[in-house]
C-alpha positions in Angstrom: 119.1 113.9 121.4 118.2 112.5 124.7 114.4 112.3 125.4 112.1 110.4 128.1 110.6 107.2 126.8 107.1 108.9 127.5 106.3 112.5 127.2 105.0 114.2 130.6 101.8 114.7 129.1 101.5 111.1 128.6 102.3 109.8 132.1 98.9 110.2 133.1 97.3 107.8 130.6 94.8 105.3 131.8 95.6 101.8 132.7 93.4 100.6 129.8 95.6 102.7 127.3 98.8 101.4 128.9 97.2 97.6 128.7 96.7 98.0 125.0 100.1 99.5 124.4 101.8 96.7 126.0 99.8 94.1 124.1 100.4 95.8 121.0 104.1 95.4 121.3 103.4 91.7 120.7 106.3 89.7 119.2 108.7 92.5 118.1 111.7 92.8 120.1 113.1 96.2 121.0 116.3 97.1 119.5 119.1 98.3 121.8 119.9 101.2 119.8 117.9 103.2 117.2 118.4 102.3 113.6 120.9 104.5 111.6 119.7 105.7 108.3 121.7 106.6 105.2 119.0 108.6 103.6 120.2 112.1 102.7 116.7 113.4 103.2 113.9 112.4 105.8 110.6 113.9 105.1 107.7 113.6 107.5 104.1 113.9 106.0 101.4 114.8 107.9 97.5 114.4 107.0 94.6 116.3 108.4 92.2 115.0 111.1 91.7 117.5 113.7 91.7 115.9 117.3 93.3 112.6 115.7 96.7 114.8 115.3 98.0 113.9 118.6 98.6 110.6 116.9 101.1 112.5 114.7 102.6 113.9 117.8 103.2 110.5 119.2 104.9 109.3 116.1 107.1 112.3 116.2 108.1 111.3 119.7 109.3 107.9 118.4 110.9 109.1 115.2 112.8 111.6 117.2 114.8 108.9 118.6 116.5 108.6 115.3 119.7 110.6 115.2 118.8 112.2 112.1 116.1 114.8 112.4 113.4 115.3 109.3 114.8 117.7 106.6 111.3 118.3 105.3 108.0 118.3 106.9 104.8 118.7 104.9 101.3 119.0 106.4 97.7 119.8 105.9 95.0 121.1 108.3 96.0 119.8 112.1 99.2 118.1 110.0 100.0 121.6 109.2 99.7 122.9 112.8 102.0 119.9 114.0 104.4 120.6 111.2 104.8 124.3 112.1 105.6 123.2 115.7 108.1 121.0 114.7 109.9 123.1 112.2 109.4 126.3 114.3 111.4 125.1 117.3 115.1 123.8 117.8 115.0 120.0 118.1 115.4 119.8 121.9 112.3 121.9 122.3 110.1 120.3 119.7 108.4 117.4 121.8 108.1 120.0 124.7 106.1 122.4 122.3 103.9 119.8 120.9 103.0 118.6 124.5 102.2 122.2 125.4 99.9 122.6 122.3 97.9 119.3 122.8 97.8 120.0 126.5 96.4 123.5 125.8 93.6 122.0 123.2 92.5 119.3 125.9 92.5 121.5 129.0 88.7 121.5 129.2 88.6 117.6 129.8 86.0 115.5 131.2 85.7 114.7 134.8 86.4 110.9 134.6 89.1 108.5 133.2 87.3 106.0 131.2 88.4 102.2 131.5 85.4 100.1 129.8 84.3 100.7 126.1 81.2 102.2 127.6 82.8 104.7 129.3 85.1 105.8 126.5 81.9 106.1 124.1 80.3 108.3 126.8 83.6 110.2 126.9 83.4 110.8 123.1 80.0 112.3 123.3 80.8 114.5 126.2 84.2 115.7 124.6 82.7 116.3 121.2 79.4 118.0 122.6 81.9 120.4 124.6 84.1 121.1 121.6 81.0 121.9 119.6 79.2 124.1 122.1 82.1 125.8 123.9 85.1 125.6 121.6 88.5 124.4 122.0 91.1 126.4 124.4 93.9 127.9 122.4 92.2 126.6 119.1 88.6 128.2 118.4 85.6 129.8 120.1 82.0 130.0 118.8 80.7 133.0 117.2 78.1 134.9 119.2 75.7 135.8 117.8 75.7 132.8 115.0 76.3 133.2 111.5 72.7 133.7 110.6 72.5 137.1 112.6 75.8 138.3 111.4 76.5 140.8 108.6 76.6 139.3 105.3 80.0 139.2 103.5 82.0 139.0 106.9 83.9 136.0 108.3 81.4 135.8 111.1 78.6 135.3 108.6 80.2 132.2 106.9 81.8 130.3 109.7 80.5 129.2 113.2 84.0 129.6 115.0 86.5 132.3 115.5 90.0 131.0 115.3 91.8 134.0 116.7 92.9 131.9 119.7 94.8 129.7 117.2 96.7 132.7 116.0 97.5 133.3 119.5 98.6 129.8 120.2 100.9 129.8 117.0 102.6 133.1 117.8 103.5 131.7 121.4 104.6 128.1 120.4 106.3 128.6 116.9 109.3 130.6 116.1 108.5 131.8 112.6 111.7 133.5 112.2 113.4 130.1 112.7 111.0 128.6 110.2 112.1 131.1 107.3 115.7 130.4 107.9 114.8 127.3 106.1 116.8 124.9 108.3 113.8 122.7 108.1 111.8 122.8 104.9 108.2 123.3 105.8 105.2 122.9 103.4 101.6 123.3 104.3 98.6 122.7 102.0 95.6 125.0 101.5 92.9 125.5 98.6 92.1 128.8 97.0 88.3 129.5 97.5 87.8 131.4 94.3 89.7 129.1 92.1 89.5 125.7 93.9 93.0 124.9 93.0 95.1 123.4 95.6 98.4 125.3 96.7 101.4 124.7 99.2 102.8 127.6 101.0 106.6 126.4 101.3 109.4 128.4 103.1 111.7 127.7 100.3 109.5 129.8 98.1 107.9 132.3 100.4 108.2 133.8 104.0 105.6 131.7 106.3 103.7 133.3 109.0 100.7 132.3 111.4 98.4 132.9 108.6 99.6 130.2 106.0 99.5 127.6 109.0 95.6 128.9 109.9 94.8 128.8 106.0 95.9 125.2 105.9 93.4 124.4 108.6 90.8 126.8 108.0 87.8 123.9 107.2 84.6 125.1 106.2 81.7 125.7 107.5 83.4 125.7 110.8 86.1 128.4 110.2 86.4 131.3 107.8 88.9 131.4 105.0 92.1 133.1 105.8 93.1 136.0 103.5 96.7 135.8 102.3 98.0 138.4 99.5 94.5 139.2 98.9 93.3 135.8 98.3 91.1 133.6 100.5 92.2 129.9 101.4 90.5 127.2 103.0 91.8 123.9 104.5 93.9 122.0 102.0 92.1 118.7 102.9 89.1 119.9 100.8 91.3 118.9 97.6 93.7 116.4 98.9 94.2 115.5 102.6 97.7 114.1 102.3 101.0 116.3 101.0 102.7 113.1 99.8 102.5 113.7 96.1 103.7 117.4 96.6 106.7 115.9 98.4 107.2 113.5 95.6 106.9 116.1 93.0 109.5 118.5 94.6 112.1 116.3 96.1 115.4 116.5 94.6 117.4 113.4 93.2 118.7 112.1 96.7 118.1 109.0 98.6 114.7 109.9 100.6 112.6 108.4 103.3 109.2 109.8 103.5 107.4 108.9 106.7 103.5 109.3 105.6 101.1 109.6 108.9 97.4 109.2 108.2 94.8 110.0 110.4 92.0 108.3 108.4 91.9 104.7 107.2 90.5 104.1 103.7 90.0 100.3 104.6 87.2 99.7 107.5 84.3 97.4 108.5 80.9 97.7 107.2 79.1 99.9 109.1 76.3 98.6 111.5 74.4 101.6 112.7 73.9 105.3 111.7 76.9 106.7 113.7 79.2 104.2 112.2 77.9 105.2 108.7 78.8 108.7 109.3 82.3 107.6 110.7 82.9 105.2 107.7 82.2 108.0 105.3 84.5 110.5 106.8 87.3 107.9 106.8 86.7 107.3 103.1 86.3 111.1 102.2 89.4 112.2 104.0 91.7 109.4 103.6 92.6 110.6 99.9 93.1 107.2 98.7 96.5 107.4 100.2 97.1 103.6 99.6 96.4 104.1 95.9 98.6 107.2 95.9 101.6 105.2 97.2 101.2 102.4 94.8 101.1 104.8 91.9 104.2 106.6 93.0 106.0 103.3 93.3 104.9 102.3 89.7 105.8 105.8 88.1 109.2 105.6 90.0 110.0 102.0 88.4 108.8 103.2 85.0 111.2 105.9 85.3 114.0 103.5 86.2 112.9 101.2 83.1 113.1 104.1 80.8 116.8 104.9 82.1 117.9 101.2 81.5 116.4 101.4 78.0 118.3 104.5 77.2 121.4 102.9 78.5 121.0 100.4 75.6 120.9 102.8 72.8 124.0 103.5 70.8 125.9 106.6 71.7 124.7 108.3 68.4 120.9 107.9 69.6 121.5 109.2 73.1 122.6 112.6 71.7 119.2 113.1 70.1 117.0 116.0 71.7 114.2 113.6 72.6 116.4 111.2 74.3 118.2 113.9 76.3 114.6 115.2 77.3 113.6 111.8 78.4 116.9 111.2 80.4 116.3 114.3 82.1 112.7 113.6 83.0 113.2 110.1 84.2 116.1 110.7 86.5 115.2 109.6 90.0 116.5 108.6 93.2 115.9 105.7 95.7 112.8 106.3 97.8 111.4 104.5 100.9 107.9 105.4 102.3 107.0 104.4 105.9 103.2 104.6 105.9 101.4 104.7 109.2 97.7 104.9 109.6 95.7 105.6 112.8 93.4 102.7 113.5 90.2 103.7 114.9 89.0 102.2 118.3 85.6 100.4 118.1 84.0 103.1 120.6 85.1 106.1 118.4 82.4 108.1 116.7 81.8 110.3 113.9 83.0 113.2 116.0 86.4 111.6 116.6 88.1 114.5 114.8 86.8 117.0 117.2 86.7 115.1 120.2 89.4 117.0 122.4 89.3 115.3 125.7 92.2 114.7 127.4 92.1 111.1 128.0 91.6 110.6 124.2 94.3 112.9 123.4 96.7 110.7 125.4 95.4 107.5 123.7 95.8 108.9 120.4 99.5 110.1 121.3 100.4 106.5 122.7 98.9 104.9 119.6 101.2 107.0 117.4 104.3 106.5 119.6 103.5 102.8 119.8 102.9 102.3 115.9 106.3 104.2 115.0 108.2 102.1 117.8 106.8 99.1 116.2 107.9 100.1 112.7 111.4 101.0 114.1 111.7 97.7 116.0 110.5 95.4 113.4 113.1 92.9 112.1 112.1 94.2 108.3 112.7 97.9 109.0 114.4 98.9 105.8 115.8 95.6 104.7 113.3 95.1 101.9 114.6 97.7 99.7 117.2 97.1 97.1 118.7 99.7 94.5 116.9 97.6 91.9 113.4 98.2 93.4 113.9 102.1 93.3 111.0 102.6 95.6 109.7 100.4 98.7 106.5 101.3 100.8 106.4 100.0 104.4 103.5 99.3 106.5 105.1 97.5 109.4 103.0 98.8 112.5 100.3 96.4 112.1 102.0 93.8 110.0 102.4 91.0 112.7 99.0 91.9 114.3 97.2 91.1 110.7 98.7 87.8 110.2 
């Protein structure tokens, strides 16, 4: 598939954004050709994070240069929306549809293009205020009258915004018939309001429609729960904001690369003022401790390999025992590479970063995702550290050189 080096929506990016992107390329040399992968499955794992989700679209732009398209896309909240747009379009239309979505939800833009940090901070305040008071085109609109004056027991009484525009957007940009052919596996996470249990709607298990994607993004109290088969569902990020564990638990025994794209960083600086306290608290809450999750996945994978090696040393007479056969089946595994990308917040971003939908900020987030994925693809250690003996390798290469 041939795509432009930068999507049309990105060509109007500010000079400051372009300067940051050029500087971030650092000493990493570009490869003449995109890397070829020998993985039997490629999974794209997308975390929730509202307006920050444009970063995931940028990641996909760079990832789409690899000849092999993702076989499985799993998302939560805004990650579920991006996932549905990708899985619900033919490969040659996916970037175009992602651009159309992000242009639509950022069409109510600020009237200036920021250059300095003070201007960026002002833009964030203006953009967040507009999203909170006026809503976001193609996504949600404020309820009037507000919930306090709505009849008890209705959606309007338990949410501040109406997401009817999102359903219309999904129906226009996503081919749900294509999703349900299962050519690309799609999984979106939600939580049952009555039971508090996490659930994944998966096109290999059920037919997926707009309501399943909307349920994954129904974050309270902003949005009302979405009813599916008589049960109410809220945003899956309430329980776990990344679907990595679901992918690891349900993948088959094939060599797999999981590209995990997170929008909140568990690591960060000590807050210096009250706005930064709120921002840092949100990062910790929604990061879902993904670093711990990937480390635990690696440890479990290696433990399974050790059990298999131990069983191989047993005499043939013992290998036929029921307990040993059970362990052999339970610990079968295949090589796994986890490529981890995390959005790094700019110093001028505020607690409202996940609902600041200005066009300039969207373009900056998109460019950051494209740049970080490209840095990973161009890195000399790209998929070179793994060995079959390791069984699993976790890569965080986008900022490796910058952190030295």
